[in-house]
C-alpha positions in Angstrom: 0.1 0.1 0.0 1.0 3.7 -0.6 2.6 4.8 2.6 0.6 7.6 4.5 3.9 9.3 5.6 4.3 12.1 2.9 8.0 12.2 3.9 8.5 8.6 2.7 6.7 9.3 -0.6 8.7 12.6 -1.2 11.9 10.5 -0.5 11.1 8.2 -3.4 10.2 11.0 -5.6 13.5 12.8 -5.0 15.4 9.7 -5.9 13.6 9.5 -9.1 14.2 13.3 -9.6 17.8 12.8 -9.1 17.9 10.1 -11.7 15.8 12.1 -14.2 17.9 15.3 -13.7 21.3 13.5 -14.1 20.1 11.6 -17.0 18.6 14.7 -18.6 21.9 16.7 -18.2 23.9 13.6 -19.3 22.0 13.4 -22.6 22.0 17.0 -23.2 25.9 16.9 -23.5 25.6 14.5 -26.5 24.2 17.3 -28.6 27.4 17.5 -30.6 28.1 16.6 -34.2 27.2 13.1 -34.8 30.5 11.6 -35.5 31.7 13.0 -32.3 28.7 12.0 -30.3 29.1 8.3 -31.9 32.8 8.3 -30.7 31.8 9.4 -27.2 29.3 6.6 -27.0 31.6 3.9 -28.3 34.5 4.9 -26.1 32.2 5.5 -23.0 33.7 9.0 -22.9 31.9 10.7 -20.1 31.2 14.4 -21.0 33.0 17.1 -19.2 31.3 19.0 -16.4 29.5 21.0 -15.7 26.3 19.3 -17.1 23.4 21.7 -17.6 19.8 20.4 -17.1 17.0 21.2 -19.5 13.2 21.9 -19.5 12.8 18.3 -18.7 14.3 18.7 -15.2 12.8 22.2 -14.9 9.3 20.9 -15.3 9.9 17.8 -13.2 11.0 20.2 -10.4 7.6 21.9 -10.7 5.7 18.7 -10.2 7.7 17.5 -7.2 7.2 21.0 -5.6 3.4 20.8 -6.2 3.4 17.4 -4.7 5.4 18.6 -1.7 3.1 21.5 -1.1 -0.3 19.9 -1.9 0.0 16.1 -1.7 -1.5 15.8 -5.3 -1.6 17.3 -8.6 -3.3 20.7 -8.1 -3.5 21.6 -11.7 -3.9 25.3 -11.3 -0.9 25.5 -8.9 1.2 23.3 -11.4 0.2 25.7 -14.2 1.3 28.6 -12.3 4.6 27.0 -11.3 5.4 25.8 -14.8 4.9 29.5 -15.8 7.0 31.0 -13.0 9.9 28.6 -13.6 9.7 29.4 -17.3 9.8 33.1 -16.7 12.7 32.9 -14.4 14.8 30.8 -16.9 13.5 30.6 -20.5 16.6 29.2 -21.9 16.2 25.6 -20.8 15.6 24.2 -24.3 11.9 24.5 -24.4 10.2 23.7 -27.6 8.3 26.2 -29.7 4.9 25.1 -28.5 5.9 25.0 -24.9 7.2 28.7 -25.3 3.8 29.7 -26.5 1.9 27.8 -23.9 4.0 28.9 -20.9 4.2 32.5 -22.1 0.3 32.7 -22.3 0.0 30.8 -18.9 2.5 33.6 -17.4 0.0 36.3 -18.7 -2.8 34.6 -16.8 -4.6 33.0 -19.5 -6.5 29.7 -18.3 -4.4 26.8 -18.8 -7.3 24.5 -20.3 -7.8 27.2 -22.9 -4.2 27.5 -23.7 -3.3 23.7 -23.8 -6.4 22.9 -25.7 -5.9 25.4 -28.5 -2.5 24.3 -29.9 -2.3 22.2 -33.1 -5.5 23.5 -34.4 -7.4 22.5 -31.2 -6.1 19.0 -31.0 -3.8 19.6 -28.2 -0.1 18.6 -28.0 0.8 14.9 -28.4 4.3 15.6 -27.5 6.8 13.9 -25.0 6.7 16.6 -22.4 4.2 14.9 -20.2 6.3 11.8 -20.1 9.7 13.4 -19.8 8.8 14.9 -16.3 6.6 12.5 -14.6 8.7 9.6 -13.2 8.9 11.3 -9.8 5.1 11.4 -9.6 5.1 7.7 -10.2 7.4 7.1 -7.4 5.4 9.4 -5.0 2.2 7.4 -5.5 3.7 4.0 -5.7 1.4 1.3 -4.3 -1.6 2.8 -5.7 -1.6 2.3 -9.5 -5.2 4.0 -9.8 -4.0 7.1 -8.4 -0.7 6.9 -10.3 -2.8 6.9 -13.6 -5.1 9.7 -12.6 -2.5 11.9 -11.1 -0.1 11.4 -14.2 -3.0 12.3 -16.6 -3.7 15.4 -14.5 -0.1 16.4 -14.7 0.1 16.0 -18.4 -3.2 17.7 -19.0 -1.9 21.0 -18.0 0.1 21.3 -21.2 -1.0 18.4 -23.3 -4.5 18.2 -24.1 -4.2 15.4 -26.6 -4.7 12.0 -25.3 -1.4 10.7 -26.7 0.4 13.2 -24.6 -1.4 12.1 -21.5 -0.8 8.3 -22.4 2.7 8.8 -22.5 2.8 10.4 -19.0 0.6 7.6 -17.8 3.0 4.9 -19.2 6.1 6.3 -17.6 4.7 7.1 -14.3 3.2 3.6 -14.0 6.6 2.2 -15.1 8.3 4.4 -12.2 5.9 3.2 -9.7 6.6 -0.4 -10.7 10.3 0.2 -10.6 10.1 1.1 -6.9 8.8 -2.4 -6.2 11.4 -4.4 -8.4 14.2 -4.3 -5.9 12.2 -6.4 -3.5 10.5 -8.6 -6.0 13.3 -9.2 -8.6 10.7 -10.5 -10.9 11.4 -10.7 -14.7 12.2 -7.1 -16.0 9.8 -7.7 -18.9 7.0 -7.6 -16.3 7.3 -3.8 -16.5 5.8 -3.9 -20.1 2.9 -5.9 -18.9 2.0 -3.6 -16.1 2.4 -0.4 -18.1 0.2 -2.1 -21.1 -2.5 -3.0 -18.7 -2.9 0.8 -17.6 -1.9 2.8 -20.7 -5.0 3.9 -22.7 -5.3 2.5 -26.2 -3.6 4.4 -28.9 -0.4 5.0 -30.8 1.7 5.2 -27.8 0.4 2.0 -26.4 0.8 0.3 -29.8 4.4 1.3 -29.7 4.9 0.0 -26.3 3.4 -3.5 -27.5 6.2 -3.3 -30.3 8.9 -2.5 -27.8 7.8 -5.5 -25.6 8.3 -7.7 -28.7 11.7 -6.3 -29.6 14.7 -8.4 -28.4 16.5 -7.0 -25.4 19.7 -8.5 -27.0 19.3 -6.3 -30.0 21.5 -3.0 -30.4 20.1 0.3 -29.1 20.6 1.7 -32.7 18.3 -1.0 -34.1 15.9 -0.6 -31.4 15.7 3.3 -32.1 15.3 2.7 -35.7 12.3 0.5 -35.1 10.8 2.2 -32.1 11.6 5.7 -32.6 13.9 7.7 -30.2 12.1 11.0 -29.9 13.1 12.4 -33.1 9.5 13.5 -33.8 9.4 14.8 -30.2 6.0 13.0 -29.7 4.8 10.5 -27.1 4.6 7.5 -29.5 8.0 8.2 -31.0 9.8 8.4 -27.4 8.1 6.3 -24.8 8.4 2.9 -26.3 12.1 3.1 -26.8 12.7 4.8 -23.4 10.8 1.8 -21.8 12.8 -0.8 -23.8 16.1 0.8 -22.5 14.8 0.8 -18.9 13.7 -2.7 -19.1 17.1 -3.8 -20.5 19.0 -2.5 -17.6 16.7 -2.2 -14.6 19.7 -3.1 -12.3 22.3 -0.6 -13.6 21.7 3.2 -14.0 25.0 3.6 -15.7 24.4 0.9 -18.4 20.8 2.1 -18.9 22.0 5.5 -19.6 24.6 4.6 -22.1 22.1 2.3 -23.9 19.6 5.2 -24.2 22.1 7.8 -25.5 23.3 5.4 -28.1 19.9 5.8 -29.6 20.7 9.5 -30.2 17.2 11.2 -31.1 15.8 13.4 -28.5 18.6 12.2 -26.2 18.1 14.6 -23.2 14.5 13.4 -22.9 14.9 9.8 -23.4 17.8 9.8 -20.8 15.6 11.9 -18.5 12.9 9.3 -18.6 15.1 6.3 -18.3 17.1 7.8 -15.6 13.9 8.6 -13.6 12.8 5.0 -13.7 16.1 3.2 -13.4 17.2 5.3 -10.4 14.3 3.6 -8.6 15.0 0.0 -9.7 18.7 0.1 -9.3 18.8 2.5 -6.3 20.1 6.0 -5.7 23.6 4.7 -5.2 23.6 3.4 -8.8 23.9 6.9 -9.9 27.6 7.5 -10.3 28.8 10.2 -7.8 30.9 11.9 -10.5 27.8 12.1 -12.6 25.7 13.6 -9.9 28.4 16.2 -9.1 28.8 17.1 -12.8 25.1 18.0 -13.0 24.4 21.6 -12.0 22.8 22.1 -8.7 19.1 21.9 -8.7 16.9 24.9 -8.0 14.4 23.0 -5.9 12.0 25.6 -5.2 11.0 29.0 -6.6 
């Protein structure tokens, strides 16, 4: 069951946040010419510090702060905090649609209106809801129904499209399941089954089904070609590959991140997603101390 003690829940969320933010900043350092990035991956050449985190971490920090203050996803508070953090530092790699949404929220426009009007009223099916949500899954671990509803609520603030919300649900469920894995040590592939049971039908879910069928012995590059690795910056093109990388290395944060970045694509986001999950399954101590110190200090509250 989900512990009543909010300190216990927050401690789990902070482990995931640490994994997410280190992964995000690690992956961001591979946005260099392709030949150089390929050489860095092949040689396991750890990037030089400092590692600057991106909007993936900035928005995850907002979710964690809202959970700390409210104990649930207060959507109005989350929208205000997204806008506040954006206003204080706009140079975190936000995408064009995110800039538009967050600027309007900062001007006081209702988040439902702003989120719902993008892409000709369809809403965003981007990977932003998924990239920031792993700490939420850790926070509500033990109550999968709550994980699903809170993940959907966290994504809806900026992603009105069901696919954008499905990606957030899938990653939050994976993170919640990863919390339990050190005790059960079941088959890593069980993660796919639990996620598929709870992810709404659609393109993202179909991509996860494809990821489940893809051999864990395959190369990361072949998995990225088959599943997508975030090049389209949408949920269906990002979440399946990230889950495949996490399942492949549930017991090793370092191996999981090297596998993920080898897919290139939207490498800060895929590494953020995988880092937020695997820090929970492999444990906080699995994050290399040198990597943690390379990441710039987190601005926990604003």
